[in-house]
Structures are given as C-alpha cells and as structure tokens.
mmCIF file as gemmi writes it, N, C-alpha and C atoms, coordinates in Angstrom:
data_model
loop_
_atom_site.group_PDB
_atom_site.id
_atom_site.type_symbol
_atom_site.label_atom_id
_atom_site.label_alt_id
_atom_site.label_comp_id
_atom_site.label_asym_id
_atom_site.label_entity_id
_atom_site.label_seq_id
_atom_site.pdbx_PDB_ins_code
_atom_site.Cartn_x
_atom_site.Cartn_y
_atom_site.Cartn_z
_atom_site.occupancy
_atom_site.B_iso_or_equiv
_atom_site.pdbx_formal_charge
_atom_site.auth_seq_id
_atom_site.auth_asym_id
_atom_site.pdbx_PDB_model_num
ATOM 1 N N . MET Axp A 1 ? 29.966 5.042 -0.914 1 0 ? 1 A 1
ATOM 2 C CA . MET Axp A 1 ? 29.371 5.005 -1.935 1 0 ? 1 A 1
ATOM 3 C C . MET Axp A 1 ? 27.817 3.94 -1.714 1 0 ? 1 A 1
ATOM 4 N N . ILE Axp A 2 ? 28.104 3.213 -0.934 1 0 ? 2 A 1
ATOM 5 C CA . ILE Axp A 2 ? 26.796 2.792 -0.782 1 0 ? 2 A 1
ATOM 6 C C . ILE Axp A 2 ? 25.685 3.319 -0.249 1 0 ? 2 A 1
ATOM 7 N N . ALA Axp A 3 ? 25.708 4.216 0.952 1 0 ? 3 A 1
ATOM 8 C CA . ALA Axp A 3 ? 25.041 5.208 1.881 1 0 ? 3 A 1
ATOM 9 C C . ALA Axp A 3 ? 24.688 6.309 0.725 1 0 ? 3 A 1
ATOM 10 N N . THR Axp A 4 ? 25.53 6.587 -0.474 1 0 ? 4 A 1
ATOM 11 C CA . THR Axp A 4 ? 25.289 7.608 -1.306 1 0 ? 4 A 1
ATOM 12 C C . THR Axp A 4 ? 23.923 7.198 -2.364 1 0 ? 4 A 1
ATOM 13 N N . GLN Axp A 5 ? 24.174 5.844 -2.772 1 0 ? 5 A 1
ATOM 14 C CA . GLN Axp A 5 ? 23.128 5.22 -3.576 1 0 ? 5 A 1
ATOM 15 C C . GLN Axp A 5 ? 21.959 5.03 -2.494 1 0 ? 5 A 1
ATOM 16 N N . HIS Axp A 6 ? 21.989 4.943 -1.236 1 0 ? 6 A 1
ATOM 17 C CA . HIS Axp A 6 ? 20.66 4.226 -0.483 1 0 ? 6 A 1
ATOM 18 C C . HIS Axp A 6 ? 20.051 5.989 -0.239 1 0 ? 6 A 1
ATOM 19 N N . GLN Axp A 7 ? 20.85 6.889 0.104 1 0 ? 7 A 1
ATOM 20 C CA . GLN Axp A 7 ? 20.145 8.031 0.307 1 0 ? 7 A 1
ATOM 21 C C . GLN Axp A 7 ? 19.671 8.738 -0.941 1 0 ? 7 A 1
ATOM 22 N N . ALA Axp A 8 ? 20.487 8.632 -2.329 1 0 ? 8 A 1
ATOM 23 C CA . ALA Axp A 8 ? 19.65 9.206 -3.597 1 0 ? 8 A 1
ATOM 24 C C . ALA Axp A 8 ? 18.311 8.262 -4.024 1 0 ? 8 A 1
ATOM 25 N N . ALA Axp A 9 ? 18.407 6.459 -3.432 1 0 ? 9 A 1
ATOM 26 C CA . ALA Axp A 9 ? 17.079 6.118 -3.877 1 0 ? 9 A 1
ATOM 27 C C . ALA Axp A 9 ? 16.182 6.274 -2.915 1 0 ? 9 A 1
ATOM 28 N N . GLY Axp A 10 ? 16.199 6.586 -1.187 1 0 ? 10 A 1
ATOM 29 C CA . GLY Axp A 10 ? 15.162 6.204 -0.791 1 0 ? 10 A 1
ATOM 30 C C . GLY Axp A 10 ? 14.616 7.957 -0.13 1 0 ? 10 A 1
ATOM 31 N N . GLY Axp A 11 ? 15.907 8.621 0.176 1 0 ? 11 A 1
ATOM 32 C CA . GLY Axp A 11 ? 15.778 9.901 0.535 1 0 ? 11 A 1
ATOM 33 C C . GLY Axp A 11 ? 16.036 9.96 1.846 1 0 ? 11 A 1
ATOM 34 N N . GLY Axp A 12 ? 16.883 8.734 2.423 1 0 ? 12 A 1
ATOM 35 C CA . GLY Axp A 12 ? 17.149 8.724 3.929 1 0 ? 12 A 1
ATOM 36 C C . GLY Axp A 12 ? 15.823 8.351 4.374 1 0 ? 12 A 1
ATOM 37 N N . ILE Axp A 13 ? 16.113 8.641 5.731 1 0 ? 13 A 1
ATOM 38 C CA . ILE Axp A 13 ? 14.588 8.166 6.776 1 0 ? 13 A 1
ATOM 39 C C . ILE Axp A 13 ? 13.389 8.633 6.783 1 0 ? 13 A 1
ATOM 40 N N . ALA Axp A 14 ? 13.484 10.206 6.226 1 0 ? 14 A 1
ATOM 41 C CA . ALA Axp A 14 ? 12.236 10.54 5.898 1 0 ? 14 A 1
ATOM 42 C C . ALA Axp A 14 ? 11.951 9.739 4.68 1 0 ? 14 A 1
ATOM 43 N N . GLY Axp A 15 ? 12.26 9.577 3.837 1 0 ? 15 A 1
ATOM 44 C CA . GLY Axp A 15 ? 11.873 8.752 2.554 1 0 ? 15 A 1
ATOM 45 C C . GLY Axp A 15 ? 11.488 7.363 2.653 1 0 ? 15 A 1
ATOM 46 N N . GLY Axp A 16 ? 11.973 7.195 3.625 1 0 ? 16 A 1
ATOM 47 C CA . GLY Axp A 16 ? 11.904 5.27 3.827 1 0 ? 16 A 1
ATOM 48 C C . GLY Axp A 16 ? 10.187 5.653 4.817 1 0 ? 16 A 1
ATOM 49 N N . ARG Axp A 17 ? 10.123 6.724 5.469 1 0 ? 17 A 1
ATOM 50 C CA . ARG Axp A 17 ? 9.077 6.582 6.237 1 0 ? 17 A 1
ATOM 51 C C . ARG Axp A 17 ? 7.787 6.848 5.285 1 0 ? 17 A 1
ATOM 52 N N . LYS Axp A 18 ? 8.205 7.9 4.349 1 0 ? 18 A 1
ATOM 53 C CA . LYS Axp A 18 ? 7.179 7.911 3.468 1 0 ? 18 A 1
ATOM 54 C C . LYS Axp A 18 ? 6.642 6.775 2.436 1 0 ? 18 A 1
ATOM 55 N N . ASN Axp A 19 ? 7.746 6.221 2.144 1 0 ? 19 A 1
ATOM 56 C CA . ASN Axp A 19 ? 7.334 4.751 1.303 1 0 ? 19 A 1
ATOM 57 C C . ASN Axp A 19 ? 6.495 4.223 2.452 1 0 ? 19 A 1
ATOM 58 N N . LEU Axp A 20 ? 7.163 3.583 3.43 1 0 ? 20 A 1
ATOM 59 C CA . LEU Axp A 20 ? 6.237 2.951 4.081 1 0 ? 20 A 1
ATOM 60 C C . LEU Axp A 20 ? 4.602 3.279 4.546 1 0 ? 20 A 1
ATOM 61 N N . GLN Axp A 21 ? 4.141 4.701 4.917 1 0 ? 21 A 1
ATOM 62 C CA . GLN Axp A 21 ? 3.174 5.432 4.856 1 0 ? 21 A 1
ATOM 63 C C . GLN Axp A 21 ? 2.592 5.093 3.452 1 0 ? 21 A 1
ATOM 64 N N . LEU Axp A 22 ? 3.213 4.98 2.74 1 0 ? 22 A 1
ATOM 65 C CA . LEU Axp A 22 ? 2.511 4.971 1.259 1 0 ? 22 A 1
ATOM 66 C C . LEU Axp A 22 ? 2.048 3.372 1.059 1 0 ? 22 A 1
ATOM 67 N N . LEU Axp A 23 ? 2.877 2.548 1.52 1 0 ? 23 A 1
ATOM 68 C CA . LEU Axp A 23 ? 2.552 1.017 1.466 1 0 ? 23 A 1
ATOM 69 C C . LEU Axp A 23 ? 1.467 0.657 2.17 1 0 ? 23 A 1
ATOM 70 N N . ILE Axp A 24 ? 1.156 1.366 3.687 1 0 ? 24 A 1
ATOM 71 C CA . ILE Axp A 24 ? 0.263 1.092 4.609 1 0 ? 24 A 1
ATOM 72 C C . ILE Axp A 24 ? -1.083 1.655 3.563 1 0 ? 24 A 1
ATOM 73 N N . GLN Axp A 25 ? -1.342 2.35 3.082 1 0 ? 25 A 1
ATOM 74 C CA . GLN Axp A 25 ? -2.352 3.437 2.177 1 0 ? 25 A 1
ATOM 75 C C . GLN Axp A 25 ? -2.968 2.404 1.497 1 0 ? 25 A 1
ATOM 76 N N . LEU Axp A 26 ? -2.167 1.752 0.736 1 0 ? 26 A 1
ATOM 77 C CA . LEU Axp A 26 ? -1.969 0.804 -0.714 1 0 ? 26 A 1
ATOM 78 C C . LEU Axp A 26 ? -2.637 -0.559 -0.174 1 0 ? 26 A 1
ATOM 79 N N . ARG Axp A 27 ? -2.437 -0.958 1.144 1 0 ? 27 A 1
ATOM 80 C CA . ARG Axp A 27 ? -3.039 -1.796 1.643 1 0 ? 27 A 1
ATOM 81 C C . ARG Axp A 27 ? -4.132 -2.143 1.76 1 0 ? 27 A 1
ATOM 82 N N . TRP Axp A 28 ? -4.523 -0.724 2.582 1 0 ? 28 A 1
ATOM 83 C CA . TRP Axp A 28 ? -5.778 -0.604 3.303 1 0 ? 28 A 1
ATOM 84 C C . TRP Axp A 28 ? -6.736 -0.488 1.79 1 0 ? 28 A 1
ATOM 85 N N . ILE Axp A 29 ? -6.37 -0.002 1.14 1 0 ? 29 A 1
ATOM 86 C CA . ILE Axp A 29 ? -7.319 0.544 -0.023 1 0 ? 29 A 1
ATOM 87 C C . ILE Axp A 29 ? -7.267 -0.936 -0.813 1 0 ? 29 A 1
ATOM 88 N N . ALA Axp A 30 ? -6.446 -1.582 -0.526 1 0 ? 30 A 1
ATOM 89 C CA . ALA Axp A 30 ? -6.449 -3.195 -1.487 1 0 ? 30 A 1
ATOM 90 C C . ALA Axp A 30 ? -7.46 -4.289 -0.622 1 0 ? 30 A 1
ATOM 91 N N . VAL Axp A 31 ? -7.805 -3.889 1.029 1 0 ? 31 A 1
ATOM 92 C CA . VAL Axp A 31 ? -8.239 -4.863 2.188 1 0 ? 31 A 1
ATOM 93 C C . VAL Axp A 31 ? -9.985 -3.847 1.211 1 0 ? 31 A 1
ATOM 94 N N . VAL Axp A 32 ? -10.203 -2.605 1.219 1 0 ? 32 A 1
ATOM 95 C CA . VAL Axp A 32 ? -11.524 -2.48 1.317 1 0 ? 32 A 1
ATOM 96 C C . VAL Axp A 32 ? -12.092 -2.513 -0.489 1 0 ? 32 A 1
ATOM 97 N N . GLY Axp A 33 ? -10.952 -2.395 -0.885 1 0 ? 33 A 1
ATOM 98 C CA . GLY Axp A 33 ? -11.435 -3.043 -2.339 1 0 ? 33 A 1
ATOM 99 C C . GLY Axp A 33 ? -12.393 -4.59 -2.002 1 0 ? 33 A 1
ATOM 100 N N . GLN Axp A 34 ? -11.055 -5.431 -1.805 1 0 ? 34 A 1
ATOM 101 C CA . GLN Axp A 34 ? -11.556 -6.788 -1.584 1 0 ? 34 A 1
ATOM 102 C C . GLN Axp A 34 ? -13.136 -6.923 -0.686 1 0 ? 34 A 1
ATOM 103 N N . ILE Axp A 35 ? -12.786 -6.312 0.234 1 0 ? 35 A 1
ATOM 104 C CA . ILE Axp A 35 ? -14.113 -5.936 0.817 1 0 ? 35 A 1
ATOM 105 C C . ILE Axp A 35 ? -15.467 -5.759 0.261 1 0 ? 35 A 1
ATOM 106 N N . THR Axp A 36 ? -15.535 -5.058 -0.737 1 0 ? 36 A 1
ATOM 107 C CA . THR Axp A 36 ? -16.327 -4.191 -1.265 1 0 ? 36 A 1
ATOM 108 C C . THR Axp A 36 ? -16.643 -5.125 -2.617 1 0 ? 36 A 1
ATOM 109 N N . THR Axp A 37 ? -15.727 -5.984 -3.221 1 0 ? 37 A 1
ATOM 110 C CA . THR Axp A 37 ? -16.117 -7.13 -4.255 1 0 ? 37 A 1
ATOM 111 C C . THR Axp A 37 ? -16.696 -8.159 -3.628 1 0 ? 37 A 1
ATOM 112 N N . ILE Axp A 38 ? -16.354 -8.405 -2.367 1 0 ? 38 A 1
ATOM 113 C CA . ILE Axp A 38 ? -16.854 -9.756 -1.687 1 0 ? 38 A 1
ATOM 114 C C . ILE Axp A 38 ? -18.27 -9.651 -1.727 1 0 ? 38 A 1
ATOM 115 N N . ALA Axp A 39 ? -18.442 -7.986 -0.77 1 0 ? 39 A 1
ATOM 116 C CA . ALA Axp A 39 ? -20.22 -7.654 -0.41 1 0 ? 39 A 1
ATOM 117 C C . ALA Axp A 39 ? -20.789 -7.45 -1.909 1 0 ? 39 A 1
ATOM 118 N N . ALA Axp A 40 ? -20.267 -7.278 -2.779 1 0 ? 40 A 1
ATOM 119 C CA . ALA Axp A 40 ? -21.037 -6.623 -4.284 1 0 ? 40 A 1
ATOM 120 C C . ALA Axp A 40 ? -21.417 -8 -4.783 1 0 ? 40 A 1
ATOM 121 N N . VAL Axp A 41 ? -20.311 -9.14 -4.552 1 0 ? 41 A 1
ATOM 122 C CA . VAL Axp A 41 ? -20.961 -10.538 -5.277 1 0 ? 41 A 1
ATOM 123 C C . VAL Axp A 41 ? -21.51 -11.711 -4.533 1 0 ? 41 A 1
ATOM 124 N N . SER Axp A 42 ? -21.534 -10.985 -3.206 1 0 ? 42 A 1
ATOM 125 C CA . SER Axp A 42 ? -22.171 -11.737 -1.997 1 0 ? 42 A 1
ATOM 126 C C . SER Axp A 42 ? -23.983 -11.228 -2.538 1 0 ? 42 A 1
ATOM 127 N N . LEU Axp A 43 ? -23.983 -9.91 -2.939 1 0 ? 43 A 1
ATOM 128 C CA . LEU Axp A 43 ? -25.375 -9.344 -2.89 1 0 ? 43 A 1
ATOM 129 C C . LEU Axp A 43 ? -25.642 -9.649 -4.054 1 0 ? 43 A 1
ATOM 130 N N . VAL Axp A 44 ? -25.434 -9.732 -5.497 1 0 ? 44 A 1
ATOM 131 C CA . VAL Axp A 44 ? -26.113 -10.056 -7.138 1 0 ? 44 A 1
ATOM 132 C C . VAL Axp A 44 ? -25.864 -11.199 -7.088 1 0 ? 44 A 1
ATOM 133 N N . PHE Axp A 45 ? -25.281 -12.194 -6.39 1 0 ? 45 A 1
ATOM 134 C CA . PHE Axp A 45 ? -24.963 -13.879 -7.24 1 0 ? 45 A 1
ATOM 135 C C . PHE Axp A 45 ? -26.068 -14.529 -5.944 1 0 ? 45 A 1
ATOM 136 N N . GLY Axp A 46 ? -26.215 -14.001 -4.626 1 0 ? 46 A 1
ATOM 137 C CA . GLY Axp A 46 ? -26.592 -14.414 -3.604 1 0 ? 46 A 1
ATOM 138 C C . GLY Axp A 46 ? -26.109 -15.329 -2.805 1 0 ? 46 A 1
ATOM 139 N N . TYR Axp A 47 ? -24.862 -15.634 -2.641 1 0 ? 47 A 1
ATOM 140 C CA . TYR Axp A 47 ? -23.675 -16.437 -1.891 1 0 ? 47 A 1
ATOM 141 C C . TYR Axp A 47 ? -23.737 -15.896 -0.709 1 0 ? 47 A 1
C-alpha cells in the first residue's frame, strides 16, 4: 500500500528525477532573479 501511494504521488524514479530537475531549474531562476535585483538596485541607488 505504501509503495502504491508513493508511485501514484511521484511516478516512481522517473517522476522523482523530473521533480528534482524542476527544483534545480527553479533554484537557478531564483539565483538569477536575485543577482538581477542586486544589480538593478546597485545601478539605480548607487550602492
């Protein structure tokens, strides 16, 4: 029963790998956004 719930929720190994890739991609998007924000504030406010 636990294995069935796990497979339904994550789709097995392929689903887990897809989830991990999505999380990594989202993290890089966040990093780029933070760097862009820091650069914009630095240019606009002169910090």
